[in-house]
N, C-alpha and C positions, 0 to 999 in steps of 0.2 A: 152642153146646152139642153140636154134631154131633161124633161120634167118627170118622166116615168122612171120609177125606181126599178132598175134592172141590174143584176150583178152577174156578168159573164165570167167572173174570175173563179167561180166554182168549177169551171170547165178547164181541164188540163190542156186541151188543144188550143184554147184561147191564150193561155199562158205561153205555150210553145210558139204561137204565132207572134206574140209580142216580143219574145226574146229573139226571134229570128229577124225581126224588123227594126228593133229599137235603135240600132246604130246607124240607120239610114235617116233618122230624124235630124234635120239641120240644126246645128248649134247646140245640140243636146249635151255633148261632151264638154262644151264650154261652160255650161252650168255647173258641172261637176268640178271643173278646174277652179271656178270661183269658190265653190263650197270648201274645197281643200285649202285654198289660199287664205280664207278668213280664219282658219284654225291656227295660223302662225302665231306663236307667242302664247298660246293657251296651254293650260295644264289639263290633260285628259287622262284619267285612269280607268274610266268606265263609260261605255257608250251604249245607247239603246237605238236600234234601227227599227222603225215602224214600217211594216210592209217590206221586209227585207228582200223579197223575191229570191233571186239566185245568189244573193249575198254580195253583189257588185259594190254597192255603196259602203257596206260594212267593211269589206276588204280594203277599199281605198282609205277609209279612216284609220283602220288598224295598221295599214302600211305607213301612215303618217305618225302613228303613235304605237310603235311595236311593243311597248311595255303595257299597254292598256288591255282590258278585257272587253268583250262585247256581247250583247244579247240581241238576237234578231227575231222579230215576230212576223209570222205569216200564217195563212190558213190554206193556201193552195198547195196540194200534194206535190205537183210537179215542181213548183218553186222550192219547196222544202227539200225535195229530193236533190235538186241541183245545188242548193246551198249546203246540204249535208255532204255532198261529194267535194265541194270546194273547200270546206273546213274540216274534212275527215280527220286530218292529222293536227288540227289546230286546237290545242287545249284552252286557248283564250276565249273561244266562242261557245255560247249556248244558244241553241235554236229552240224556239217555243212555238207550238201550234196555237195561234190565236187569231180570231176575227176582230178587226178593228171596229166593227159595229158594236162590239161588247166592251164594257169597261176594262181598262188595262189591268192585268194581274199585278199582284204585289211582287215586284221584282227588286225592291230596294231603290236606291238613289243613284243618279248619274251626273257626270260632268257635262255630258253632251247627249242630246237627243237629235237624231237625224231622220229624215224620211225623203224618199224620192219617188214622185209620181205614183203615190198610193192613197193618200188620205182623201183625194177628190172622188174616190169611189164610195165614200160614206155620204149619207144624207147631210145637207148643210148643218142642221142642228146637231148632228153627231160630230161633225168636224169641229164645231165650236166647243162642245163639251170635251172632246179629246184634247184640244189645246189646253184646257184647264187641267186635265189629268197629267199632261206633260209638265206643266208648270209645277205641280205638286211633287213631281219626281225629280226635279232638277235641284242640284246642290247650289249653294250660293255662288254667284258668278257663272252658273251653268248656262250653256247656249242651246237654243233650239234652232235648227237650220232645216227648213222644209223646202226642198226643190220640188216644185209643184206645177201641175197643170191647172191654170186659172181661167176664169171666164173672160171673154171679150166684151167690150161695151155695146156691141151690136151683132146682129146676125150676119151682117155683111163682113165684119171683121173676122168673125168665126169662120165663115166660108173661105176667106182669104188664108187663114191659118191652115185649114184643111187642105187647100190647094197647095200650099207651101210644103206640106208633108206628104203630098201625093195621095190623099184620101178623098173619095167622093162623099158628099153630104149623106147619101143613102147608106154609106158604110161607116158612118160615125159611130163611135163606141157608145152603146146605150147605157153602159155602166157609169159614165161620167156624170158627176153631180157638181158642176163647176161653179165657183164663187169668185167674184172679182177680187183682185188683190187688195184694193183699198178696204173692202169689207173685212177681209181676213186680218189685215194689219190693225183695224179697229178692234177686232176680237182680242188680239194679243195685248193691246194696250189696256183694254177693259179688264182683262184677267190679272194684269199686274206686271207683265213683261216690260222691260226697259230696253232702250236702244233698238226699238222696233223699226225695221227697215225692209224695203225690197232692194236687195243688193245687186241683183242681176235680173234682166228680163229680155226675152225675145218672143214677141207675139204672145202666145198663151203659155209660155214656159217662164217660170219665175222662181227666184230664190228669196223666200221670206224668212226673216230672222228676228229673234228676240232673246234677251238675256234676263235671267232671274238675278236680282240684286244680291249682293253679298249680305248674308244675315247679320 
């Protein structure tokens, strides 16, 4: 809900705090379960994870598709260190130091692009342009699945969310640049994504998806 552009994710201690507390967020793992469930029946040989963090999401996807390869992008040194340790012996994985505020590097094309609780740290106009870059990198019938922290329709609802996750308003993350899910779904449709949906939601946590049509 903050309008001030602040990015605490340059701070390794901030990343450590997040990793220590993330599993205490109610229903969070349920969102991941839905993300993996919607991959049933898909053919995935290459996946891109935006804001990979310690590699948790990328590891889940590669567990579902053990023959696939993956690329994880992040810019926080602590996150990349932990992801590097996770995938130290996994030749399927390439980790790339990259700030999502900058245009995506040329990494080729993908059957699946995922992200989990990362893109909302970019300014809204950058979030929208990043979605366009994702579209350009998807192969035909490729899926974009963004498990995201989204905006509430009111300050009251936002404070209810904070209370539900045990955070006082004064301790709200100033890095957040939250956008309502309907706005983001509109972006995806305007860019050219099809089958655009919010497939799961709990308060300010949502799974937003869209597919690039077969060429």
